[in-house]
VEXDREN-2710 file (C-alpha; in Angstrom, 1 decimal):
% VEXDREN-2710
k/r/px/py/pz
1/UNK/0.0/0.0/0.0
2/UNK/2.8/2.3/-1.0
3/UNK/4.6/4.0/-3.9
4/UNK/8.2/3.6/-4.8
5/UNK/10.6/6.2/-3.6
6/UNK/11.7/8.4/-6.6
7/UNK/14.7/10.4/-7.4
8/UNK/14.9/13.5/-9.6
9/UNK/18.0/13.3/-11.9
10/UNK/19.7/16.2/-13.8
11/UNK/22.3/15.2/-16.4
12/UNK/24.5/17.9/-17.9
13/UNK/27.3/17.3/-20.4
14/UNK/29.0/18.2/-23.7
15/UNK/27.1/17.7/-26.9
16/UNK/29.5/15.2/-28.3
17/UNK/28.6/12.8/-25.5
18/UNK/24.9/13.1/-25.6
19/UNK/24.3/9.9/-27.6
20/UNK/26.2/7.9/-25.0
21/UNK/24.2/9.4/-22.2
22/UNK/20.9/8.8/-24.0
23/UNK/21.9/5.2/-24.7
24/UNK/22.7/4.6/-21.0
25/UNK/19.5/6.2/-19.8
26/UNK/17.5/4.2/-22.4
27/UNK/19.2/0.9/-21.7
28/UNK/18.5/1.3/-17.9
29/UNK/14.8/0.9/-18.6
30/UNK/14.0/3.0/-15.5
31/UNK/14.4/6.6/-16.8
32/UNK/11.3/8.8/-17.0
33/UNK/12.2/11.9/-19.0
34/UNK/10.7/15.2/-18.0
35/UNK/10.6/18.7/-19.4
36/UNK/13.7/20.8/-18.6
37/UNK/11.4/23.8/-18.1
38/UNK/9.7/21.8/-15.2
39/UNK/13.0/22.2/-13.3
40/UNK/14.4/25.4/-14.8
41/UNK/11.9/28.1/-15.6
42/UNK/14.3/30.4/-17.3
43/UNK/15.6/28.6/-20.4
44/UNK/15.4/31.5/-22.9
45/UNK/19.0/30.9/-23.9
46/UNK/18.4/27.2/-24.5
47/UNK/17.3/25.5/-27.8
48/UNK/15.7/22.2/-28.5
49/UNK/18.0/19.7/-30.2
50/UNK/15.5/18.3/-32.7
51/UNK/11.8/18.3/-33.4
52/UNK/11.4/15.5/-35.9
53/UNK/12.1/11.8/-35.2
54/UNK/14.1/10.9/-38.2
55/UNK/13.8/7.1/-37.3
56/UNK/10.0/7.1/-37.5
57/UNK/9.7/6.8/-41.3
58/UNK/12.3/4.0/-41.9
59/UNK/11.0/2.1/-38.8
60/UNK/7.4/2.3/-39.9
61/UNK/8.2/1.3/-43.5
62/UNK/10.2/-1.7/-42.4
63/UNK/7.6/-2.9/-39.9
64/UNK/4.9/-2.5/-42.5
65/UNK/6.8/-4.7/-45.0
66/UNK/7.4/-7.2/-42.3
67/UNK/3.7/-7.2/-41.3
68/UNK/2.7/-7.8/-44.9
69/UNK/5.2/-10.8/-45.0
70/UNK/3.8/-12.0/-41.7
71/UNK/7.2/-11.9/-40.1
72/UNK/8.1/-10.7/-36.6
73/UNK/11.4/-10.7/-34.7
74/UNK/12.1/-10.3/-31.0
75/UNK/14.4/-7.4/-29.9
76/UNK/18.1/-8.1/-30.3
77/UNK/20.9/-6.9/-28.2
78/UNK/22.4/-4.2/-30.5
79/UNK/24.5/-2.2/-28.0
80/UNK/27.6/-3.0/-30.1
81/UNK/25.8/-2.1/-33.5
82/UNK/26.0/1.6/-34.3
83/UNK/25.1/2.3/-38.0
84/UNK/24.6/5.9/-39.1
85/UNK/21.2/7.3/-39.9
86/UNK/22.0/7.2/-43.7
87/UNK/22.8/3.6/-43.4
88/UNK/19.6/2.8/-41.5
89/UNK/17.5/4.8/-44.0
90/UNK/19.2/3.1/-46.9
91/UNK/18.7/-0.4/-45.5
92/UNK/15.1/0.2/-44.7
93/UNK/14.4/1.6/-48.2
94/UNK/16.2/-1.3/-50.0
95/UNK/14.8/-4.0/-47.8
96/UNK/11.3/-2.7/-47.9
97/UNK/11.4/-2.5/-51.7
98/UNK/12.7/-6.1/-52.0
99/UNK/10.2/-7.5/-49.6
100/UNK/7.3/-5.6/-51.3
101/UNK/8.5/-6.9/-54.6
102/UNK/8.5/-10.5/-53.4
103/UNK/5.2/-10.1/-51.7
104/UNK/3.6/-8.5/-54.8
105/UNK/4.9/-11.4/-56.9
106/UNK/3.5/-13.9/-54.5
107/UNK/0.2/-12.0/-54.2
108/UNK/0.0/-11.7/-58.0
109/UNK/0.3/-15.4/-58.4
110/UNK/-2.2/-16.0/-55.6
111/UNK/-4.7/-13.7/-57.3
112/UNK/-4.3/-15.4/-60.7
113/UNK/-4.8/-18.8/-59.1
114/UNK/-7.8/-17.6/-57.2
115/UNK/-9.3/-16.0/-60.4
116/UNK/-8.7/-19.2/-62.4
117/UNK/-10.4/-21.3/-59.7
118/UNK/-13.5/-18.8/-59.6
119/UNK/-13.6/-18.9/-63.4
120/UNK/-13.6/-22.7/-63.4
121/UNK/-16.4/-22.8/-60.8
122/UNK/-18.4/-20.3/-62.9
123/UNK/-18.0/-22.1/-66.2
124/UNK/-18.8/-25.4/-64.6
125/UNK/-22.3/-24.1/-64.0
126/UNK/-22.7/-24.1/-67.8
127/UNK/-21.2/-27.5/-68.5
128/UNK/-24.5/-28.9/-69.8
129/UNK/-24.2/-26.7/-72.9
130/UNK/-22.9/-28.7/-75.9
131/UNK/-23.1/-25.9/-78.5
132/UNK/-20.1/-23.6/-79.0
133/UNK/-20.6/-20.4/-77.1
134/UNK/-19.6/-18.3/-80.1
135/UNK/-22.6/-19.7/-82.0
136/UNK/-25.0/-18.7/-79.2
137/UNK/-23.4/-15.2/-78.8
138/UNK/-23.4/-14.5/-82.6
139/UNK/-27.0/-15.2/-83.2
140/UNK/-28.4/-12.5/-85.5
141/UNK/-31.9/-11.7/-84.2
142/UNK/-31.4/-12.4/-80.5
143/UNK/-28.7/-11.9/-77.9
144/UNK/-27.9/-14.3/-75.1
145/UNK/-27.1/-13.2/-71.5
146/UNK/-25.2/-15.6/-69.3
147/UNK/-25.2/-15.4/-65.5
148/UNK/-27.1/-16.3/-62.4
149/UNK/-30.3/-15.4/-60.6
150/UNK/-31.2/-15.6/-56.9
151/UNK/-33.5/-18.5/-56.2
152/UNK/-36.2/-16.1/-54.8
153/UNK/-36.2/-14.3/-58.2
154/UNK/-37.2/-17.5/-60.0
155/UNK/-40.5/-17.4/-58.2
156/UNK/-41.0/-13.8/-59.4
157/UNK/-40.5/-14.9/-63.0
158/UNK/-44.0/-16.5/-62.8
159/UNK/-45.5/-13.0/-63.1
160/UNK/-44.1/-12.9/-66.7
161/UNK/-45.4/-16.4/-67.7
162/UNK/-47.7/-14.9/-70.4
163/UNK/-44.8/-13.0/-71.9
164/UNK/-43.0/-15.3/-74.4
165/UNK/-40.0/-13.0/-74.5
166/UNK/-39.3/-13.3/-70.8
167/UNK/-37.8/-16.7/-69.9
168/UNK/-34.7/-18.1/-68.2
169/UNK/-33.1/-21.3/-69.3
170/UNK/-31.6/-23.0/-66.2
171/UNK/-28.3/-24.9/-66.5
172/UNK/-27.3/-25.7/-63.0
173/UNK/-28.1/-24.3/-59.4
174/UNK/-26.3/-24.0/-56.0
175/UNK/-27.6/-23.3/-52.6
176/UNK/-28.5/-19.7/-53.3
177/UNK/-28.6/-19.2/-57.1
178/UNK/-29.6/-20.7/-60.4
179/UNK/-27.2/-20.4/-63.3
180/UNK/-28.3/-20.1/-67.0
181/UNK/-29.2/-17.7/-69.7
182/UNK/-32.0/-15.5/-71.1
183/UNK/-32.5/-14.0/-74.6
184/UNK/-33.3/-10.5/-75.7
185/UNK/-34.3/-9.1/-79.2
186/UNK/-31.1/-7.9/-80.8
187/UNK/-32.5/-4.5/-81.8
188/UNK/-34.4/-3.5/-78.6
189/UNK/-32.9/-5.5/-75.6
190/UNK/-33.6/-2.7/-73.1
191/UNK/-37.0/-4.0/-72.0
192/UNK/-35.9/-7.5/-71.2
193/UNK/-32.6/-6.4/-69.7
194/UNK/-34.5/-4.1/-67.3
195/UNK/-36.8/-6.8/-66.2
196/UNK/-33.9/-9.1/-65.3
197/UNK/-32.0/-6.3/-63.7
198/UNK/-35.0/-5.9/-61.4
199/UNK/-34.8/-9.6/-60.6
200/UNK/-31.1/-9.1/-59.5
201/UNK/-29.6/-11.0/-62.5
202/UNK/-25.8/-11.1/-62.2
203/UNK/-24.1/-11.4/-65.7
204/UNK/-20.8/-13.2/-66.4
205/UNK/-18.5/-12.4/-69.3
206/UNK/-16.5/-15.6/-69.2
207/UNK/-18.6/-17.3/-71.9
208/UNK/-17.2/-16.0/-75.1
209/UNK/-14.9/-17.3/-77.9
210/UNK/-15.3/-20.4/-80.0
211/UNK/-15.2/-23.0/-77.2
212/UNK/-17.9/-24.9/-75.5
213/UNK/-18.1/-24.7/-71.7
214/UNK/-16.5/-28.2/-71.5
215/UNK/-13.5/-27.0/-73.5
216/UNK/-13.1/-24.0/-71.3
217/UNK/-13.2/-26.1/-68.2
218/UNK/-10.4/-28.2/-69.7
219/UNK/-8.4/-25.1/-70.4
220/UNK/-8.7/-23.9/-66.8
221/UNK/-8.0/-27.3/-65.3
222/UNK/-4.8/-27.3/-67.4
223/UNK/-3.8/-23.8/-66.1
224/UNK/-4.3/-24.6/-62.4
225/UNK/-1.2/-26.8/-61.8
226/UNK/1.0/-24.2/-63.4
227/UNK/-0.4/-21.4/-61.4
228/UNK/-0.1/-23.4/-58.2
229/UNK/3.6/-24.1/-59.1
230/UNK/4.1/-20.3/-59.7
231/UNK/2.6/-19.4/-56.3
232/UNK/4.7/-22.1/-54.6
233/UNK/7.9/-20.7/-56.2
234/UNK/7.0/-17.1/-55.3
235/UNK/6.4/-18.2/-51.7
236/UNK/9.7/-20.1/-51.6
237/UNK/11.5/-17.0/-53.0
238/UNK/10.1/-14.9/-50.1
239/UNK/11.0/-17.6/-47.5
240/UNK/14.5/-17.9/-48.9
241/UNK/15.0/-14.2/-48.6
242/UNK/14.2/-14.2/-44.9
243/UNK/16.2/-17.3/-44.4
244/UNK/19.2/-15.5/-45.8
245/UNK/18.6/-12.1/-44.4
246/UNK/16.4/-12.6/-41.4
247/UNK/19.1/-12.0/-38.7
248/UNK/20.3/-8.9/-40.5
249/UNK/16.8/-7.6/-40.8
250/UNK/16.2/-8.3/-37.0
251/UNK/19.4/-6.3/-36.0
252/UNK/18.4/-3.3/-38.1
253/UNK/14.8/-3.4/-36.8
254/UNK/16.0/-3.6/-33.2
255/UNK/18.4/-0.7/-33.8
256/UNK/15.6/1.4/-35.3
257/UNK/13.2/0.5/-32.5
258/UNK/15.9/1.5/-30.0
259/UNK/16.8/4.8/-31.6
260/UNK/13.1/5.7/-32.2
261/UNK/12.3/5.1/-28.6
262/UNK/15.4/6.9/-27.2
263/UNK/14.4/9.9/-29.3
264/UNK/11.8/10.5/-26.5
265/UNK/14.7/11.4/-24.3
266/UNK/16.5/13.4/-27.0
267/UNK/13.4/15.4/-27.7
268/UNK/13.1/16.7/-24.2
269/UNK/16.8/17.6/-23.9
270/UNK/17.9/21.3/-24.3
271/UNK/21.1/22.7/-25.6
272/UNK/23.0/25.6/-24.5
273/UNK/26.2/26.4/-26.5
274/UNK/28.1/23.1/-26.6
275/UNK/26.4/21.6/-23.6
276/UNK/23.1/19.8/-23.1
277/UNK/20.8/19.2/-20.1
278/UNK/18.5/16.2/-19.6
279/UNK/16.2/15.9/-16.6
280/UNK/13.9/13.1/-15.4
281/UNK/13.1/10.6/-12.7
282/UNK/14.3/7.1/-11.6
283/UNK/13.4/4.8/-8.7
284/UNK/15.7/5.3/-5.7
285/UNK/16.7/1.7/-5.9
286/UNK/18.3/2.2/-9.3
287/UNK/20.2/5.4/-8.4
288/UNK/23.5/3.7/-7.6
289/UNK/23.7/1.6/-10.8
290/UNK/22.7/4.4/-13.1
291/UNK/25.1/6.8/-11.4
292/UNK/28.0/4.4/-11.8
293/UNK/27.3/4.0/-15.6
294/UNK/26.9/7.8/-16.3
295/UNK/30.0/8.7/-14.3
296/UNK/32.1/6.7/-16.8
297/UNK/31.2/9.2/-19.5
298/UNK/33.6/12.1/-19.7
299/UNK/32.1/15.6/-19.1
300/UNK/28.9/14.3/-17.5
301/UNK/27.8/15.9/-14.3
302/UNK/24.9/14.5/-12.2
303/UNK/22.6/15.8/-9.6
304/UNK/20.1/13.7/-7.7
305/UNK/17.4/14.9/-5.3
306/UNK/14.7/13.1/-3.4
307/UNK/11.2/13.4/-4.8
308/UNK/9.9/14.4/-1.4
309/UNK/11.9/17.6/-1.9
310/UNK/10.5/18.1/-5.4
311/UNK/6.8/17.8/-4.8
312/UNK/6.1/21.0/-6.7
313/UNK/7.5/19.3/-9.9
314/UNK/4.9/16.5/-9.7
315/UNK/7.1/13.4/-9.4
316/UNK/5.8/10.4/-11.3
317/UNK/4.4/7.5/-9.3
318/UNK/5.5/3.9/-9.5
319/UNK/3.1/1.6/-7.6
320/UNK/4.8/-1.0/-5.3
321/UNK/2.5/-3.7/-3.9
322/UNK/2.7/-7.2/-2.5
323/UNK/1.9/-10.2/-4.7
324/UNK/-1.7/-10.5/-3.7
325/UNK/-2.5/-6.8/-4.3
326/UNK/-0.4/-6.3/-7.5
327/UNK/-3.3/-7.4/-10.0
328/UNK/-5.6/-4.8/-8.5
329/UNK/-3.2/-2.1/-9.6
330/UNK/-5.3/-2.4/-12.8
331/UNK/-8.3/-0.9/-11.0
332/UNK/-6.2/1.8/-9.3
333/UNK/-4.8/2.9/-12.6
334/UNK/-8.3/3.0/-14.2
335/UNK/-9.2/5.5/-11.6
336/UNK/-5.9/7.4/-11.6
337/UNK/-2.6/6.8/-9.9
338/UNK/-2.0/8.4/-6.5
339/UNK/0.0/11.5/-6.1
340/UNK/3.5/11.1/-4.7
341/UNK/2.3/12.2/-1.2
342/UNK/-1.0/10.3/-1.3
343/UNK/-1.8/6.8/-0.1
344/UNK/-1.8/4.0/-2.6
345/UNK/-5.3/2.4/-2.3
346/UNK/-4.3/-0.8/-4.1
347/UNK/-4.0/-3.1/-1.0
348/UNK/-7.3/-1.5/0.4
349/UNK/-9.0/-2.4/-3.0
350/UNK/-7.5/-5.8/-3.1
351/UNK/-8.8/-6.8/0.3
352/UNK/-12.2/-5.1/0.2
353/UNK/-13.0/-6.0/-3.4
354/UNK/-12.1/-9.7/-2.9
355/UNK/-14.1/-10.0/0.3
356/UNK/-17.2/-8.2/-1.0
357/UNK/-17.1/-10.1/-4.3
358/UNK/-17.0/-13.3/-2.4
359/UNK/-20.0/-12.5/-0.2
360/UNK/-22.1/-11.4/-3.2
361/UNK/-21.0/-14.4/-5.4
362/UNK/-21.1/-17.0/-2.7
363/UNK/-21.0/-20.4/-4.2
364/UNK/-18.3/-23.1/-3.9
365/UNK/-18.7/-24.7/-7.3
366/UNK/-19.3/-21.5/-9.3
367/UNK/-16.4/-19.8/-7.5
368/UNK/-14.1/-22.6/-8.5
369/UNK/-15.2/-22.2/-12.2
370/UNK/-14.7/-18.4/-12.0
371/UNK/-11.2/-18.9/-10.6
372/UNK/-10.3/-21.2/-13.4
373/UNK/-11.8/-18.9/-16.0
374/UNK/-9.7/-16.1/-14.6
375/UNK/-6.6/-18.2/-14.8
376/UNK/-7.3/-19.1/-18.4
377/UNK/-8.0/-15.4/-19.2
378/UNK/-4.7/-14.4/-18.0
379/UNK/-2.6/-17.4/-19.2
380/UNK/-4.1/-17.4/-22.8
381/UNK/-5.1/-13.8/-23.4
382/UNK/-3.0/-11.8/-20.8
383/UNK/-6.2/-10.1/-19.7
384/UNK/-5.6/-8.1/-16.5
385/UNK/-9.1/-8.8/-15.2
386/UNK/-8.3/-12.5/-15.3
387/UNK/-5.7/-12.1/-12.5
388/UNK/-8.3/-10.3/-10.5
389/UNK/-11.0/-13.0/-10.9
390/UNK/-8.7/-15.7/-9.5
391/UNK/-8.7/-14.4/-5.8
392/UNK/-12.3/-13.3/-6.3
393/UNK/-13.3/-16.9/-7.3
394/UNK/-11.4/-18.3/-4.3
395/UNK/-13.3/-15.8/-2.0
396/UNK/-16.5/-16.9/-3.5
397/UNK/-15.6/-20.5/-2.8
398/UNK/-14.9/-19.6/0.9
399/UNK/-18.1/-17.8/1.4
400/UNK/-20.0/-20.5/-0.7
401/UNK/-18.7/-23.0/1.8
402/UNK/-20.0/-20.9/4.7
403/UNK/-23.4/-20.5/3.1
404/UNK/-23.5/-24.1/2.0
405/UNK/-24.0/-23.5/-1.7
406/UNK/-22.4/-25.7/-4.4
407/UNK/-23.7/-24.9/-8.0
408/UNK/-26.9/-23.9/-6.3
409/UNK/-27.3/-27.2/-4.3
410/UNK/-27.9/-25.7/-0.9
411/UNK/-27.6/-28.9/1.3
412/UNK/-24.8/-30.7/-0.6
413/UNK/-22.3/-29.9/2.2
414/UNK/-24.5/-31.0/5.1
415/UNK/-22.3/-34.1/5.7
416/UNK/-19.3/-31.8/6.2
417/UNK/-21.3/-29.6/8.7
418/UNK/-22.1/-32.7/10.7
419/UNK/-18.5/-33.2/11.4
420/UNK/-18.5/-29.9/13.3
421/UNK/-21.8/-30.8/15.3
422/UNK/-24.4/-29.2/13.0
423/UNK/-27.3/-31.1/11.6
424/UNK/-27.2/-29.0/8.4
425/UNK/-25.6/-25.7/7.2
426/UNK/-25.8/-23.1/10.0
427/UNK/-27.0/-20.3/7.8
428/UNK/-29.9/-20.6/5.4
429/UNK/-29.8/-17.6/3.0
430/UNK/-33.4/-18.1/1.8
431/UNK/-34.9/-18.4/5.3
432/UNK/-37.2/-15.4/5.9
433/UNK/-35.9/-15.2/9.5
434/UNK/-32.4/-14.5/8.0
435/UNK/-33.3/-11.7/5.6
436/UNK/-33.1/-8.9/8.1
437/UNK/-29.7/-10.3/9.3
438/UNK/-28.4/-10.3/5.7
439/UNK/-29.6/-6.7/5.1
440/UNK/-28.3/-5.4/8.4
441/UNK/-25.0/-7.2/7.9
442/UNK/-24.6/-5.5/4.5
443/UNK/-25.2/-2.1/6.1
444/UNK/-22.8/-3.0/8.9
445/UNK/-20.1/-3.8/6.3
446/UNK/-20.8/-0.4/4.6
447/UNK/-20.5/1.5/7.9
448/UNK/-17.2/-0.2/8.7
449/UNK/-15.7/0.4/5.3
450/UNK/-16.9/4.1/5.2
451/UNK/-15.3/4.7/8.6
452/UNK/-12.1/3.0/7.4
453/UNK/-12.2/5.2/4.3
454/UNK/-12.5/8.3/6.4
455/UNK/-9.6/7.2/8.7
456/UNK/-7.5/6.8/5.5
457/UNK/-8.5/10.4/4.5
458/UNK/-7.3/11.7/7.9
459/UNK/-4.0/9.9/7.5
460/UNK/-3.5/11.1/3.9
461/UNK/-4.4/14.7/4.9
462/UNK/-1.9/14.8/7.7
463/UNK/0.7/13.3/5.4
464/UNK/0.0/16.1/2.9
465/UNK/0.0/18.6/5.8
466/UNK/-3.6/19.7/5.0
467/UNK/-4.6/19.9/8.7
468/UNK/-7.9/21.6/7.9
469/UNK/-9.0/18.7/5.6
470/UNK/-7.9/16.2/8.2
471/UNK/-9.8/17.9/11.0
472/UNK/-12.9/19.5/9.6
473/UNK/-13.9/17.8/6.3
474/UNK/-16.8/15.5/5.8
475/UNK/-14.3/12.7/5.8
476/UNK/-12.1/14.2/8.5
477/UNK/-12.1/13.9/12.3
478/UNK/-15.3/15.9/12.6
479/UNK/-17.0/13.8/10.0
480/UNK/-16.0/10.5/11.7
481/UNK/-17.2/11.7/15.0
482/UNK/-20.5/12.9/13.5
483/UNK/-21.1/9.7/11.5
484/UNK/-20.1/7.3/14.2
485/UNK/-22.2/9.1/16.8
486/UNK/-25.3/9.0/14.7
487/UNK/-24.8/5.3/13.8
488/UNK/-24.0/4.2/17.4
489/UNK/-27.0/6.3/18.7
490/UNK/-29.4/4.8/16.3
491/UNK/-28.2/1.2/16.9
492/UNK/-28.3/1.7/20.7
493/UNK/-31.8/3.2/20.6
494/UNK/-33.4/0.8/18.1
495/UNK/-31.7/-2.5/18.7
496/UNK/-29.9/-2.5/22.1
497/UNK/-32.6/-0.7/24.1
498/UNK/-30.1/1.8/25.4
499/UNK/-31.1/5.4/25.7
500/UNK/-27.9/7.2/24.6
501/UNK/-29.4/10.0/22.5
502/UNK/-29.3/12.5/25.4
503/UNK/-29.0/16.2/25.1
504/UNK/-25.3/16.3/26.0
505/UNK/-24.6/13.4/23.6
506/UNK/-26.5/15.2/20.7
507/UNK/-24.9/18.6/21.4
508/UNK/-21.4/17.3/21.9
509/UNK/-21.1/14.4/19.4
510/UNK/-23.6/15.4/16.7
511/UNK/-24.3/19.1/16.6
512/UNK/-20.7/20.3/17.4
513/UNK/-19.0/18.1/14.8
514/UNK/-21.7/19.1/12.3
515/UNK/-21.0/22.8/13.0
516/UNK/-17.2/22.2/12.5
517/UNK/-18.0/20.5/9.1
518/UNK/-20.3/23.5/8.3
519/UNK/-17.5/26.0/8.9
520/UNK/-14.8/23.6/7.5
521/UNK/-13.5/26.1/4.8
522/UNK/-12.6/29.0/7.0
523/UNK/-11.5/26.8/9.9
524/UNK/-9.3/24.7/7.6
525/UNK/-7.6/27.9/6.2
526/UNK/-7.1/29.1/9.7
527/UNK/-5.4/25.9/11.0
528/UNK/-3.3/25.8/7.8
529/UNK/-2.0/29.2/8.6
530/UNK/-3.6/31.1/5.6
531/UNK/-4.0/34.8/6.3
532/UNK/-7.1/35.2/4.1
533/UNK/-9.2/32.7/6.0
534/UNK/-12.4/34.6/6.4
535/UNK/-15.1/34.4/3.6
536/UNK/-15.9/37.6/1.8
537/UNK/-19.5/37.5/3.3
538/UNK/-20.4/35.5/6.3
539/UNK/-24.0/35.7/5.4
540/UNK/-23.5/34.5/1.8
541/UNK/-21.2/31.7/3.2
542/UNK/-23.9/30.5/5.6
543/UNK/-26.7/30.6/3.0
544/UNK/-24.6/28.7/0.5
545/UNK/-23.4/26.1/3.0
546/UNK/-27.0/25.4/4.2
547/UNK/-27.7/23.8/0.8
548/UNK/-24.3/22.1/0.8
549/UNK/-25.0/20.7/4.2
550/UNK/-28.1/19.0/3.0
551/UNK/-26.1/17.4/0.3
552/UNK/-23.5/16.3/3.0
553/UNK/-26.1/14.7/5.1
554/UNK/-27.6/12.9/2.1
555/UNK/-24.2/11.6/1.1
556/UNK/-23.7/9.9/4.5
557/UNK/-27.1/8.2/4.1
558/UNK/-26.7/7.3/0.4
559/UNK/-23.2/6.0/0.8
560/UNK/-24.3/3.7/3.6
561/UNK/-27.4/2.5/1.9
562/UNK/-25.4/1.7/-1.2
563/UNK/-24.1/-1.3/0.6
564/UNK/-27.5/-2.8/0.6
565/UNK/-26.6/-4.1/-2.7
566/UNK/-24.2/-6.6/-1.0
567/UNK/-27.0/-8.2/0.9
568/UNK/-29.3/-7.9/-2.1
569/UNK/-27.0/-9.9/-4.3
570/UNK/-26.7/-12.6/-1.7
571/UNK/-30.5/-13.0/-1.9
572/UNK/-30.5/-12.6/-5.7
573/UNK/-27.9/-15.4/-6.2
574/UNK/-29.9/-17.8/-4.0
575/UNK/-33.2/-16.7/-5.7
576/UNK/-31.8/-17.2/-9.3
577/UNK/-30.6/-20.7/-8.4
578/UNK/-33.9/-21.5/-6.9
579/UNK/-35.6/-20.6/-10.2
580/UNK/-33.1/-22.8/-12.1
581/UNK/-34.0/-25.8/-9.9
582/UNK/-37.7/-25.2/-10.2
583/UNK/-37.4/-25.2/-14.0
584/UNK/-35.2/-28.4/-13.8
585/UNK/-37.7/-30.2/-11.6
586/UNK/-40.4/-29.3/-14.0
587/UNK/-38.5/-30.7/-17.0
588/UNK/-37.4/-33.9/-15.1
589/UNK/-35.4/-36.8/-16.5
590/UNK/-32.2/-36.1/-18.5
591/UNK/-33.5/-32.6/-19.0
592/UNK/-33.1/-31.9/-15.3
593/UNK/-29.3/-32.0/-15.6
594/UNK/-29.4/-30.1/-18.9
595/UNK/-31.3/-27.2/-17.2
596/UNK/-29.1/-27.3/-14.1
597/UNK/-25.9/-27.0/-16.2
598/UNK/-27.2/-24.3/-18.6
599/UNK/-28.8/-22.5/-15.7
600/UNK/-25.5/-22.5/-13.7
601/UNK/-23.6/-21.3/-16.8
602/UNK/-26.0/-18.4/-17.3
603/UNK/-26.1/-17.4/-13.6
604/UNK/-22.3/-17.5/-13.4
605/UNK/-21.7/-15.3/-16.5
606/UNK/-24.5/-12.8/-15.7
607/UNK/-23.8/-12.5/-12.0
608/UNK/-20.0/-12.4/-12.3
609/UNK/-20.4/-9.4/-14.7
610/UNK/-22.9/-7.6/-12.4
611/UNK/-21.1/-8.3/-9.2
612/UNK/-17.7/-7.2/-10.7
613/UNK/-19.3/-3.9/-11.8
614/UNK/-21.3/-3.3/-8.6
615/UNK/-18.3/-3.9/-6.3
616/UNK/-16.1/-1.6/-8.4
617/UNK/-18.8/1.0/-8.1
618/UNK/-18.7/0.7/-4.3
619/UNK/-15.0/1.1/-4.4
620/UNK/-14.9/4.2/-6.7
621/UNK/-17.9/6.1/-5.6
622/UNK/-18.5/5.3/-1.9
623/UNK/-14.9/4.8/-0.7
624/UNK/-12.4/6.4/-3.1
625/UNK/-14.3/9.6/-3.2
626/UNK/-13.6/10.0/0.6
627/UNK/-9.9/9.7/0.7
628/UNK/-8.4/9.4/-2.8
629/UNK/-7.9/11.9/-5.7
630/UNK/-6.0/9.7/-8.2
631/UNK/-4.5/12.9/-9.7
632/UNK/-0.9/11.5/-9.8
633/UNK/1.3/11.2/-12.8
634/UNK/2.1/7.6/-13.8
635/UNK/5.8/6.5/-14.0
636/UNK/6.4/5.8/-17.7
637/UNK/10.1/5.1/-18.3
638/UNK/11.7/4.7/-21.7
639/UNK/11.9/1.0/-22.0
640/UNK/12.5/-1.4/-24.9
641/UNK/10.5/-4.6/-24.8
642/UNK/10.2/-7.6/-27.0
643/UNK/6.9/-7.8/-28.9
END
């Protein structure tokens, strides 16, 4: 539940050593470049080194050619390979041209082969014709149109059965079309052509010349082996090229990738006379190693400073969590990373999300399936949500065991409970006597988590030295006292039979904290040492805050009541599985198990999606909003990685 300690680093040196410095910073994989103006406001005498990344075009062209060829190469170590920009551009241009030539040759052969295959299929539809096509096409008084009609259009032809000129001679048919011909008068074909156009006739121009369809089929069948041979030879030529030049291509590609990425460092550097300056951030744990490498470069001067002393420069944040919490960094980053002086909520999310999810999705069998599905999502697709579903599924298994639910079978675990002295499971979710317990338990979870969120806000505010927020905000000390006093008073009066809501109790623990919250803004400024702490108009401030106070009171209520969804989903899960088994019993026989399996699958998918969203909503809107801003800057070092 923390962020990594960061160091600001300033690198100054002579221009003839800048490439060495950039290479060291890039190879470290931990350098986050920043704007020099963020550290030195007065840079009017400095100039930017370069505005255009000259490596972008040759890299893009080469990667595009490799993509067309369906080739990819992992990153190579090219620290000892230093070609000039001209050499890189020349290699990219020549290689791209040669690969494109080979691909065009292969694709051209493939296109000719495909065209011949399609032509063969088309002509085969007219294989029943014995006359030479030329004789049909050269008839003097009528003209033949070869092609195909949709089968639905054949029915529409019945509307023209009384017109002797409208007819379609069928040769063959497939699943969707009939193939054949129709005739039109040679002098006025427009009328017949228009009718068949309306029937979605698709003409073909393959049937011409002095050959019958059978003869054309023989011609195409003779062409196919040669075209297939040409395609095979073209593919072999492409494969041979990469066999001969693959390693060389990989080295140049790696170098272009490296230099393109390292340009992100160069682009932020500034030059003054014959010197340069580069600034950025590194994790403190990498300071010693980077310092040792940079010190080996002549003329380089380094200056490190702790991020805690550079808070005005908004240090980037690198999350650092234990193994269990690490997958939940995905949710933290979705909301926004913490500021450097703000608490990292990842561990809080990991624990609370996992527990609440397990309660709402409580089923031993379905929880196991969910954990397995999450593992497969991560292993096969590298989906971040998959790693989150694994602990959530395990949590659902734990609470499913406590509630006695296995794929909706509510008493399958009764023999296990007897080992512990119970006749059956100790808690029946669907029992009407337990409904209030579930609802009140959900509210109790909400109260506990809201108080915990407010305590985290107090801690964070003190850490940020915002004493006013820590003491007087709705989630500060005053807010905690106000909320806890109301909750305890209501519980004592309504459920414990204790009369605690006395006048001193109300005045001291409810009214006074509320007044402190009401005047939180001026009081906060006062304790923070701000001179201008009084509002411009006390009357205007009071009137405005009356309406804001109503919103504050409602927020306490709505935030608490939002946790009712935890109890509601416990009941919904049991209710949905009850419906599944009612349907299964109605069907009976083999259908019983079919309904049970399908019902479980539907409930798992639907409920997993809904529960995941609802728990995340509780995290973001009910808890995060009380102690976390998420306005930090993520740590994004320049780092080469294999694709």
